[in-house]
N, C-alpha and C positions, 0 to 999 in steps of 0.2 A: 040765233047767236052762233056765231062761228067759234068753235072751240079752238084752244091753243094748238098750234101745230105740234105734232109729236117730236119732241127733241130726241136726237140720237142718243143712245145709251153711251155713257162715258166708260170707255174700256181702258183700264189701267194696264200698262205693260207688265208682263210676267216678271217676277223677280229673277234676276240673273242667278245662274247656278254658281255657287261659290267654288273656287278652285279647290282641288283636293289638298288636304293637309300634308305637308312635307316636314318630316322630322329634320331639324337642323342641329347637328352635333358640333359644338364648338371645338375647334382644334385644341389639342392639349397644350398647356403652357409649358414651354421648354425654357428652363433657366439659361441665361447666357453662358456660353461655354467659357471655361477658364483657359487662358493661354497655357498650352502644354509646356512643361519644363524640359529642356533638352537633357537627356541622360548623359552623365559624365562618363567618358571612356575610362576603363580600368587602367590603372597605372601599370606600366610594363614591369615585370619582375627582372632582376638582374639575371643574365644568362650568358653562356659562352659564345653566342653568336654576335654579341654587341661589340662595338668599339670600346676602347678603354673609357672614353668620355661618357658614352652611353651607360656603361656598367656603373660608373660612379654616380651618374645622375639617378639611375634606377635604385641605387642603394641608399641615397640620401633620405627619403621619407622614413624608411624603417630605422635608420640610424638616429635620426633626430627624434623619432618617437621614443626610442630606447633611452635617449638622453633625458627627455622630459619625464618619462615614467620611472627611470631607475638611476639616472645620473651618470651613465657611461658616456664619456666624450664621443660625439658622433665621428670625429676623425679617427679614433681608435677602432670603432666598430667597422667603418668603411675599409680601413687598412686591413683589418683582420679578414673581412670578406674577400678582399683581393688576394691576400697572401694564402689563406686557407684553401681557396678554390682555384687558384691560378687564373684569375679573371673569369670565373664561372665555368671553366672547362673541366673541372674534376667530375668524376663519376658520382661522388657524394652529393654535389650540388645539382648536377644534371638530373639524376634519377630520384633523389630523395630530398631535394630542396634544403639540404643541410649546408649552410654557408660558413659554419664556424667550427667544424670538427667536433661537434657536441657528441660525446660518447654516451652509450646507453647504460648508465648506472641507474637503471629505472627509467621508465618512459617519460615521466614528467607530465606537466599540464598541457603543454603545447604540441608535443610530438604525437604522431599517430601510429608509431611502431618503431621497430629497430631492424637494422640490416648489417651484415658483416661486410667490411671493405678492407682492402689492403692499405696499409699505412706505414709511414716511416716513423720510428721512434729513436731516441738517442739516450745513451747512458749519461750519468753525471760527469763521466770522464770525457764525454764528447764523441764516443763511438756510436755511430748510427746504423740501424739495421731495418729491414722490412719485416713486418708482421701483419697479422690480421686482427682487427678489433671490431666490436659491435658499436654502431653509431645510430643515433636517433634519425628517424625519417619524419618529414613534415608534409602537410597538404599543400603548403604554399610558402613562399619566401618570407612573408610577413610573420608567420608563426616562428620561423627560424630566428628572425631578428628579435622577436619578443622573448623567446626562450633564452637567447644569449644574454640579453640584458638582465632578465629576472634571475638567471642562474648566478651571474656575477654578484648581483646585489644581495642575494640571500645566502651566499656561501661565506661563512665567517673568515675563511682564509684569504679572501680578497679585501678585507676591511681596510687594510693599509692603503691599497690602491685608491679607495674612495675618499681618502683624506687628501687626494691630489686631483680631484675632478677638474680643477681649473688649470691643470698642467698636464696635457695629454701625453707628453713624452714620459713624464714621471709615472703617470697612471699605467702606461704600457709596461714600463720597467718593473713596477711593483706587481702587476698582474702576472708577468712572466716569472718573476722571482717566487711568487706564491704557488707556481706549478701549473700554469695554464698550458704551457707547451714544454716539451723536452728539448727542442732545438736550442742549442746554446746561443745561436745568432738571432733568436726570435725578436728580441727588443730592437736590435740593430736593423733588422729587416722591416719591422713595423714602422719605426720612426723614419726610416729612409723613404718608405712609401708615402707617409704622411707629409714629409717635406717636399718630395718630388712633385706631388700632385696638389700641393697646398690644400690638404684636406682640413686644415685648421679653420678654414673659412666657414665650414659647416657647423662649427661649434658656436658660432655667433648668432645664428638664426633662432 
């Protein structure tokens, strides 16, 4: 009997070597970026290098804020800033940001110090002379405008003026009469400026 032929051994292929493990780190989740808000430029302060129109425009925000907070007509505030500083050219406004001739009877809340300046004063009879007085200094024009409004509103001698907040000319006259300035022509000068540059329009906003 012939035996079965020997079958070849079945050889299985060697298992493939698995590839090395590689650590896969998921990228961090980045939240969508928010659109950046453009920064608003700082409003220019009134100063002596400006044209008259620019000086008025730079004075409007502070004057209208004073009207909202304290009731001082904006037209009166702007006219005073013009008259007291000579359109921003005075040393008091240039170096100390004092736009209203605020004297240093105490530093107050908004001022950051005091400094002496030459100034003109007038007697009740109308005789004017030059003297030296101590005035408040401010870090910026905004504080000067705020101090001006707050000082008028909290000083009882100006109470009559505030009875005429809707009549800027009368407000200016009563403020002058109460002793804001010694210049006998102060009311005439203020109301003249208010009329010439139509500052009354800023009382409406």
